[in-house]
N, C-alpha and C positions, 0 to 999 in steps of 0.2 A: 294324600295331600302332602305328606313328606316327601315322596318321590317326584312329586311335580316341582317342588322347591329345589331339590337336588340338582334336577335338570337343567332350571333355570340359571342356577348359579355355575354348572359346569358350561353352559353355552356362553354366558358372558366372559368368562375367563378364555374360553377358545376364540371369542373375537379378540380379544386383546392381544393374543398371540399371532392371530392373523394380520390385526394392523401393524405389530412391531414388526412381523416378518416382512410384511410390503414396505414398510419404511426400510429396512435394512439392505433389501432387494434394490430400491432407489438409491440408495447412497453407495451401494456396491457399482451400480451403473454409473453414478456419477464420476466416481475414481476411476473407474475403467476409461471413462471418454476424455478424463483429464490427462491421465497416463499414456493414452494415445496421442493427444494434443503435444505433451513434451517429447514423446517418441519423434512425431513429425516434425518439430522444430529443430530437435539435435540431428536428425537426418539431411535437413535442407542446410543447417549451418556447415555438416560436414561435405554436402555436396558443392560448395562454395570454391572455386577455383583461387589458390592461394598464390601470393605473390611476394616474395621476400625483398623485392626491390621495385620503387615506382618507376623507376627507369624502364623496367621490363614489362610492367603494365602499359607505359605508353606506347612503346615498340609494338606489343601485341594489338593494341587499339588500332594505330596505325596501320597493321596489316589486314586488320578484321573490315570486310567489306561494309558491314551494318553500321561500324562507327560506335558500338557500345558490346560490352559483354553483360549477360544478363545477371551473374554472380559472382563478386570476387572477394577476397579477403585479404588486408594489408594492415599495416600500422605505422606510426609515424607521429611525430611531435606537433602539437598544436602551434601555430604561427599565425601572425597578421601583420599586415604593412601599416595598419592603424589601430593598434591595442588601445585599450581603455585602462584608465587606472582606477581603482576602486575608490570610493570617496571614504569608508572606511578603512579598509585594509590596507590601502596604498598599492595593493598588488596589480601586476599588468596582466591584463585578461582580455579574452575577446567577447565574453558574456559575462554580464554584471548585473544580478538583479537584488534590490534594497526592499527589504519589507519593514514596516513599522506595525508592533502589534500592541494595543492598550492593554493590560492585564488588570483585573479588578476583582474585589470580592463583592457577590452579592447575597443580600438576605434572602433567605427563603425558608417559609414555614415547613416545618416537619409534615409528614402525612398524617399523623395522628393528632395533629394540633385542634382539629375541631371537636374531639371527644371530650366530655366532662367525665370528671370522677368525684367521689364522695368522700369526704374527711370526717370521720368518727371522733370525737375527743371525749374521752370520760373523766370527769373531775367529782370531789366531794367537797360538800359544804362544811362549815364550822362543826354543824350538829351532826355530821356523818352521813346527811343524805347524798346519794350520789345523782349525779345530774349527766346525762349524755348530751352533746351538742353534735348536730349533724349540718354540715354544709356541703355545698356544691361548689366545685371550683374549675374552671376551663382553662387546660393546657394552653401555655403560649410560647413554648418552646421553640426557638428559631436556631437556626444552623447557617453559616458562611460558606459559600459555594464559591470556588475559586475559577473566574472566567477569563476568557481573552477575546478580543475582537481585533481583525485587521482594520487599520484605518488608511493605511497608504501601501502602495506597491510601485516601484518603479524598475523598467527592465531595459538595459543597453544591449546591443549584439552590432559588431562589427564583421565585414566579411573575413572569414578564417579559412585555414588550410591546414592539411598535416604535410609535413615534410620528413623525409628520411636521409637527406643529404645526397640522394641521388635525383629528386624530382619532388614535385609536389602535387597534392590532389585538394581541390575545393569540396565542401561538403555542404549539402542542401538540405534543409529541413531535419536538422539533427535533435531537435527539441521532441520530435515524435519518433524518434528512433527508441527501441526496446533496449533497455539497459543504461541510457543516458542518464547521467544525473550531475549536479552541480556541488561543487564542494563549500562546505561552509567555512568561508573566510575570516569572518568577524561577527561577533556577537556582544553588544553592549545593553544594558539595562539601566535606563534613567528613573530615578526614583521622583514620583510626584504625588506624595500623601496627601490626600483631601477627601472629602466625602459630598456626597451630592444625591438628589433623588428625595423622595417623601420619606422623611423620618430617618434621613440618612442610612436608605436601604442599599446604598452602594459605596464601597471605598475604592477609590482609585489607588492602586499601589504603583502604578509607572508605565513606561514606555519600554518595550523591548525593542532594539533594532538589530537585524540581521542582515548580513551581506554574502550572498552565494555567487561564486564565481566559477568560470573554466581559466584557470589560469594559462597563458602562453607556457610553452613547453612541457605541458602535460603529455604522456604519452597514452594514445589513444588506439585502440583496435577496432577496425570498421569492417562490416559486411554489408554491400549493397551492390546495386547496379553502377557499372563504369560508363561513362560517356566522354568521348572526345569532341571539344567544340571545334569550331572554324578555326578559331585562333589557336589551336594547340592544347587549350586548358582541358584538365581532366576534372569531371565532375563526378562524386559519389552521391548517390541519390536513392531513395524508396524504388525499388523493383516495380516495373509496370505490370508485370504479370502476378504480383501480390505476395511475392517471395519474402524472405526475411530481411530487416534493416535494423542491424545491432550496432551499437557503438558504445564501447565500455573500455575502461581500465584495465579489465581482466582480459586475459588471453582466451582466444575462442576455443582452444582445447579444454580450459577450465570451465569455460560456460557449457561446452557440449557436455563433458562430465558431469556438470551439476545437473543439467536436464535430464541426463541418463539416470542419476541417483534418484531424482524426484520422480522419474516415471517408475522405477522399480518399486518406489514406496507406495504409490499410487496403485499399481497391480496388486501389491500385497494387501493392501486393506480393500480392493475391490474384491479379492478372492474370500478374505476375513468375512467382509460385511455379507456377500452372497452366501458363504457356508451358513452364517448365523441365521440369514434370513430363511434359507431353506428347511434349517433345523426349526424352526420358529413357525414356519408355516405347516410342518408335519405335526408338530405339536397341537397346533390351534386346529388343525383338520380333524386329528384323533378325537380333540375334546369336543369338537361339534358334533360327532357322530353318536 
């Protein structure tokens, strides 16, 4: 009987090692695939044909029989013939987003609120007789949780281009490009203290108004497909073959360097998880024997 209980305990521990080993191996495989993805993105960005001047790109496109170049890399400053003026910031921009978010506190019961507890009170009468009083009380502790809810969002965008002094290129679908972010231009908080809801369960704190913009004059680096139209305008867009479409304030060399660093870390963790998984599988297999 003693030997049987010992064997059962060992088998249970062995199964735990096996499951842990499988989990580590799966994590290692995920890290490896993610690292491969970073390596692929870095190699694709390196393969982009770099143009230091937009005028050089224009001449190359004119000489190309297909009228497009699958992947190019260039930089320029944001400009527009019809810029927008931000309502909050007053900045001149080509893209403006205004968000209004309501901030409030919401009363929430704690998880243990439904539990009851006992209060025991020991007292003495004048004649020295001890008396014990027992009462059951229910917890009613509550806490306030800070919440927010977006109540409105407006977006304006006008046709814009990149200009480096030698020419200009128009950009299509920038919002869907990798690395593209708007800059926070203005943030205001308008206090509106009041309560609402059943038994004042909600306290309104106020409205947060934020404005995000892509200002004119911003220097951007872009990687994408270059196409020349019939009227001579150059358009940068997402490649039709599924290649990278990247728009960022950072240089392409820095982006490639960051991707390479991320890939190396992923490969490191892949090896670490795989080694740990193999070790745990070995221990689990030995324990199951």
